[in-house]
N, C-alpha and C positions, 0 to 999 in steps of 0.2 A: 855212504858213511859206514864206518866200521863199528858194528855193534855186537859182534859175536865174541864170546868168551875166548880168551887166549889169542886175540888178534892184535894185541897191543903193540907187537913188534912192528906192525905196519903203520902205526899212528904217527911215528916220526915223519914219514913221507907225506902223510895226509894233513898235518898241521898247517903248512902254508896254504893249501887249498881251502881248508876249513876257515882260516882267517879271512880269505877273500869272500867266501860264502857268507860269513857272518855280516858282511857289509852289502849283501845283495839288495837290490831295489825292492824285491818282493818281501813283504812282511811275513808271509807264510814260510818262506825259506829261512828267514832269520829266526822265526819261532822254532822251526825244526832243529836248527843248530843248537839253540838253548836246550831243547828237549834231549838231544843226543848227548850234549855235554853233561847234563844232569844225570843221565843214565850212566855215563862213564864214571862220573865222580862217586856214584853209589854202588857200582858193580865191578869196577876195575880192581885187580889185585894190588896190594899195598905197594909193592916195589915199582910197578908201572905207574901207579898214581904219583909216587914221589918224583918220578922222572918227568912226568908231563904236567904236574900240578900248576906250575906258573903259567903255562900256555892255556890251560883250561880255565884258570881263574881270570885271566885277561879276557877270555871269551865271555865269561859270565859278567864281568864288569862292563863289557861292551853292551850286553843285554840290559843291564841295569840302567845304562845311560840312553837307552832307546828313546829317541825323540818323538816317534810317531805313534807307537802302539803301547798302551799301558799294560796289556796282557804279557808282552815280552818282558817288560821291565819288572812286573810283579813276579813272573815265573823265575826270573834270574835272581831274585832276592831270596 
């Protein structure tokens, strides 16, 4: 996952993979996706955030709807 500052230019290529990872069978992997998305939403520069906001919000909504693990759902809210 891309969590370094100023690495947002690579996020466009990573979004499709991130969407697949968000639906992984492992709940630990799904929790890490939510953790990384939360980090991006709070640390990404505003111009990049505007560009990727809809994709990141969809990933958070996926976490809110988590059927198996309340921790993921709670962290997504």
